[in-house]
C-alpha positions as CSV (number, residue, x, y, z in Angstrom):
1,M,0.0,0.0,0.0
2,M,2.8,2.4,0.9
3,F,4.5,1.7,-2.5
4,N,1.4,3.0,-4.3
5,W,1.5,6.3,-2.5
6,L,5.2,6.6,-3.0
7,S,4.7,5.9,-6.7
8,L,2.1,8.7,-6.8
9,I,4.5,11.2,-5.2
10,T,7.3,10.0,-7.6
11,G,5.0,10.7,-10.5
12,L,4.4,14.2,-9.3
13,F,8.2,14.6,-9.0
14,Y,8.7,13.5,-12.6
15,I,6.1,16.0,-13.8
16,V,7.8,18.9,-11.9
17,L,11.2,17.8,-13.2
18,G,9.9,17.8,-16.8
19,V,8.6,21.3,-16.4
20,V,11.8,22.5,-14.9
21,V,13.8,20.9,-17.7
22,M,11.6,22.7,-20.3
23,L,11.8,26.0,-18.6
24,Y,15.6,26.1,-17.7
25,K,16.9,23.9,-20.5
26,F,19.2,22.2,-18.0
27,F,19.6,18.6,-17.0
28,F,23.1,18.0,-15.5
29,T,24.3,20.0,-18.5
30,V,23.0,22.8,-20.7
31,L,20.6,21.4,-23.3
32,E,19.6,22.7,-26.7
33,P,15.9,23.8,-26.8
34,G,14.7,20.9,-29.0
35,I,16.3,18.3,-26.7
36,A,15.1,20.1,-23.6
37,Y,11.5,20.1,-24.8
38,A,11.7,16.4,-25.9
39,L,13.2,15.3,-22.6
40,G,10.8,17.4,-20.6
41,A,7.8,16.0,-22.5
42,L,9.1,12.5,-21.9
43,L,9.5,13.1,-18.2
44,I,6.0,14.6,-18.0
45,L,4.5,11.6,-19.8
46,Y,6.3,9.2,-17.6
47,G,5.0,11.1,-14.5
48,I,1.5,10.9,-15.8
49,F,1.9,7.1,-16.4
50,R,3.2,6.6,-12.9
51,I,0.3,8.5,-11.4
52,Y,-2.3,6.6,-13.5
53,R,-0.8,3.3,-12.5
54,A,-0.7,4.3,-8.8
55,V,-4.3,5.5,-8.8
56,T,-5.5,2.3,-10.4
57,R,-3.6,0.2,-7.9
58,I,-5.0,2.2,-5.0
59,K,-8.5,1.9,-6.3
60,N,-8.0,-1.9,-6.8
61,S,-6.7,-2.4,-3.3
62,E,-9.6,-0.4,-1.8
63,D,-12.1,-2.6,-3.8
64,E,-10.5,-5.8,-2.4
65,K,-11.2,-4.7,1.2
């Protein structure tokens, strides 16, 4: 159960990280705008995926109780 909530928080972190990469164009090194937007979008999509997966697991675990 705790893993599901941790996964939810991690998903939010990935979304914030994606936005930061897009705004500052920096991820351990200075990035070109095209690469920064692509990496930021990928991080945001992965964050959305993690949140979706965590929410479905939380709902399934509540239905089992």
